[in-house]
C-alpha positions in Angstrom: 59.2 -9.9 95.8 58.1 -12.3 93.1 54.8 -12.9 91.8 54.1 -16.4 90.2 51.1 -17.7 88.2 49.4 -20.7 89.4 51.9 -23.0 87.1 55.0 -21.4 88.8 56.0 -18.9 86.3 57.7 -15.8 87.4 55.4 -13.1 85.8 56.8 -10.3 88.0 59.8 -9.3 90.4 61.0 -6.4 92.1 63.3 -5.3 94.9 62.6 -2.9 97.6 65.3 -0.4 99.0 65.1 0.7 102.8 63.5 3.8 101.7 60.4 2.5 99.8 57.3 0.9 101.8 55.0 0.2 98.9 55.1 -1.7 95.6 52.1 -1.3 93.3 50.9 -4.2 91.2 47.7 -2.4 89.7 49.4 -1.9 86.2 50.4 -5.6 85.4 48.0 -6.5 83.0 47.5 -9.8 84.8 45.0 -12.1 83.3 42.3 -13.3 86.0 43.5 -16.2 87.5 45.4 -17.4 90.9 48.8 -16.1 91.7 51.6 -16.4 94.5 53.3 -13.7 96.0 56.4 -14.5 97.6 58.1 -12.1 100.1 61.5 -12.5 101.2 63.5 -10.9 103.8 67.0 -9.8 104.1 67.5 -12.4 106.9 66.4 -15.3 104.8 62.9 -15.7 105.7 59.9 -16.3 102.9 56.2 -15.5 103.1 53.7 -16.7 100.4 50.3 -15.3 100.0 47.9 -16.4 97.4 46.3 -13.9 95.2 43.1 -14.1 93.4 42.6 -11.6 90.4 38.8 -11.4 89.1 
């Protein structure tokens, strides 16, 4: 999982093992703005979700 700011700067990266189903983003101290969350699977598929932090 990667989190990018709207300018494309990587602000957070996390990997998840098979035994973990949750990653928390609450304590990242992010500024208000728009971020892109990219999830990548082991099979090579990627999903991108826009996140707006107020």
